[in-house]
N, C-alpha and C positions, 0 to 999 in steps of 0.2 A: 653651755651657751652656743657653741658652734653647731651642735645638733639642732637646736631650735632655729638657727639661721638657715640651715639646709632645708629643714621642714618648711619654713616660711617661703624660701625660694622655690621649692617644689610646688607649693600651693599656688604661688604667683604664676609659675610656668603652666600649671594645669589650667588656670583661668584663661590665660592667653592662648593656649593651644587647643582647647576643646572644640572651637568652631572648625579648625582645620581637621581635627579627628572626625568630626561629624561629616565633613565633605568627603574625606577618605572612605569612611564606612559606607557612604552612599555609592561610591564607585565600586567598592568591594561587593556590595549587594547586587550590583548589575553585572558583574564580571563572572566569567566561567572559571574562576581561579586566577592566580597570578601567572605572569609570564615565566618561562623557565628561569631557574635560579642562576644568577651570575654573581661574581665577587671580584673585587680588585684587591683583595687582601685587606690591608689597613688603608682606609680612604684618606683623602686629602693629600695624596702623593707620598704618604709615609712609607708604604712598601716599595713603591717605585724608586724613591730617593735612597732607601736602604740598599736596594739592589744595585743602584748606580755606584754608591760608595763602596760596596763590597766588590764590585767589578774593578774599580779603580785602585783600591788598596787591598791586596790579597791578605795582608795580616789582619785587617778588620774582618774579612770573610772567615778566616781561620778562627778568630776569637769569638765572633758573633753570628756566624752562619750567613747564608745568602739572603735570607728573609729575616724579618724581625723575629726573635725567639717567641714573641707573643702573638704572632700572626694568626695562629689557630683561634685565639680569643676574638680577633677581628672577624674571622670567617663565621664563627658561631654568632657573633653580633649581627653580621650581614644576613644570616638566615632568618633571624627574628625580624629584622628590618624589611626584608624582601616581602614577606607575606603579612606584614603588620601584626606580627605576633598571633596570627589566627584569630584576632579579636572580631567580635560581632557588634559591639557597641562602642561609641566614642569614649566613654569612661574606661572600658576595658582596654581599648587601644592605647589610651594615655598611660594606664597602669602597666601594660605590657612593655611599652617603650621605656618607661622609667626602670622597670626590672631589667630589661636588656642592657640599658646603659650602665646600671649599677653592676651587673654581672661582668660587663667588659672591664670596668674599673677594678673590680676584685680580681679578675683573671690576670690582668697585667701586673698588678701588685704582687699576686701570688707567684708569677713567673720570676719576679725579682727575688722573692724569698727562696725560691728553688735554686737560683743561680748565685746567690749572694756569696757563698764561700768561694766558689770558683772565681768570680769577678773581683772579690776583695784581694785575693792573691795576685791576680793578673794586673790590677791597677795600684796595688799597694795602699789600699784604703781599708777602713773597717767594714765589717759586714753590715752594721747598722747604717753606714753611709750608703752602701749599695741599695739596701732596702728603702732608704729615704729617697734616693734618686728614682727608683722604680715607682714609689708611691706618688712622687711629684709628676712623673710621666703619666701614671694612671689617672690622677686627678685632672691633668691637662686634657687627656683624651676624653674623660667623662664630660668636662665642660665644653669641649669642642663639639661632641656629638649632641649634647643638650642644646647648644646654641645653633648648630648648623644642620641638624638632622631631622627637624620637624617635618610633619606631613605637609604635602601640598606646596613645598618650597620651590619646586622646579629643578632642584639639584638631583644629580644621579644617585646620591647616597641618602636620599630622604627616607623617612619612615614610610613603608608601603611602596617602595620603588618597583615592586613587581607588578603593580597596577598602574593604569593610565594616570596621568596627572589629574589632580583633583578639581582645580578651579574651573569654572565655566569658561568657555572659549578655548580650552586646551584639549 
């Protein structure tokens, strides 16, 4: 049942997003490639906040590093977002974005699976609880990028951010 809900949601999103993907692909077709790649790690202030907490609480930094342990997942995600997944059509662009967002979700959850034994001991919880926490984080990140990362949004972390803004007048 849940799988059908996700598929229905993805289909709704596709219908709502395709016009923006068409506008983006028109920009891509006129450009000489994307601007040089940049990344902020995990967007939405996640990496910056993590670094601030690590700087303030040294024990947190010792236990969890200076950057989120899943930050490489975010950078890989940013690479796909930067050049719009190298898509040449609006439908391919939508599909590439969905794949990138699902890959981010999987990567973050997998980071939790990798760290679950260590974190279970550290916090005195069960390994399944650690995995569940990371899965919740992965799901939250997935829905955040699905909601806030669409093309032509004007946001710095939008799909195709390596290209000029999509909408006319920009």
